[in-house]
N, C-alpha and C positions, 0 to 999 in steps of 0.2 A: 437453545441453539445459539451458537456464536454468529455474530454479525460481522461480515467481512466487507469493507467498503473498498471498492476500486474506482480510482480516478484517472481516466485516460481520454484524450480527445480523439484518438484514432479508433475508429469503430471496430476494425478487424483485431486490433491488439486487445481492446476491451472485451471482445467476445471470447477470444482465445483464453484470456485470464479467467473469465466467468465459467467457461467449460472446464478449466483445469481446477477450479476451486469449488465446483458444484457439490463435491462430496465432502467438503470441509465445513460447511455451515451455510447460513443464509447470505447470498451475495447481492449487494447493492451496487449498481453501477452508476457512475456519474461521469459526464464529459467535462465538467468544470469544477474547480476546487470550491467555487462559491456555492453551487448547488449542493455539493457534498457537505460543506460546513453547516448549511441550513438544516440539512437532515440529521447531522450528527449532534446538533444541540438537543434534538428530541431523544435520540437514542445513541449512546456512545458505542462505537464499534469495538470488537475484540482485537481487530487488526486492520490497518489501512495499507492498501497497495496503490502507489501513485507513480505516474510518470511525471517527473519534474521538468522534463525537457520539452514541454509543450510552449507555444508561443505566448500564451496568457500568463505563464509563470516565470518567465525569464527575468531574473533580478529580484524576484519576490522571495522573502524568507518564509517559504511554504511550511517547512516543519515547525518554525516558530508560531506562525499563525494557527496551525493545527493544534499545537500543544496549548496555546492560549485559549482556544475555543473548547477543546474536549478533554484537556488534561493529558496525563501520561497514558499513551498508547503505542504499542509497537507499530512502527511505520517501515514498510518495505519500499525502497525506491527501485523502480524497474525502468531501465533505459536501453536503448539500442547500443549504448557505449558500454562494452563489457570489460574495459580496461581496469587494471588495478588503481590507476589514477582516479577514475570515475568512482569506483567503490570507495576509495579514501575520502573523496570529496563528500559523498553521501554520508559516510559515517561521521565526518567532521561536522556536518550540518545537524546531526542528531538522529539519523536514521538507524533503525535496528539492523537492517541488512540492505545490501545492494545486489540486485539480480539482473543479469542481461536478459533482455527480451528474447534473445536468440535461443534461450533455454526453454521458452514456452512449449509445453507439450511433453516435456521430459520429466515432469513431476517435481522439479527443483522448487517451484513456486509452492505448489500444494504441500510438499514436505516441510518447507520452511514455515509456512502458515500454521499447519498442524502442530509443529513443534512449539511455536510461539503461543498458541491457544493453550496447549497443555501446560506450558510453563506458567502462564497467568492463572490457570485453574489450581495449580499446586500452591502458588504463592497466596491465593485468596483463601485457600482451605486452612 
C-alpha cells in the first residue's frame, strides 16, 4: 500500500485532505514539517502533500529539506492561493504540482495523487 504523507497545521484542511485521500493509500497526517521528517526517515512516502504557507515554514526551503531527508519523492503543494503565480512559485521550488485548497472535495487532489503513484509504479517496474 502506498504511503501518502500530508503536512498541514490547519486541522480542518488536514482532515479534508485525509478524507479525500483515504481511498488512495495509507495517509499519515502531520501538523509540522519536523514531525513528518522524523517519520519519513523510517519509511519513505510515495507522495507528500504539504501546505508551505504555514507560519513555521515561511522563508524555509521546505522542498529542499524534504529532498535532502527522503530523496526524490513527488511533492504536491496545497495552499489557499490558487493563482498562476502561486503555482509557478511552487513549481520553481521543485514541487511536482500545486493545487488550490479550494478544490478539496472535488477529487483534484486524489486524482493527482493516484496519477503520481501510478507513474512511480510504472517507473519502478
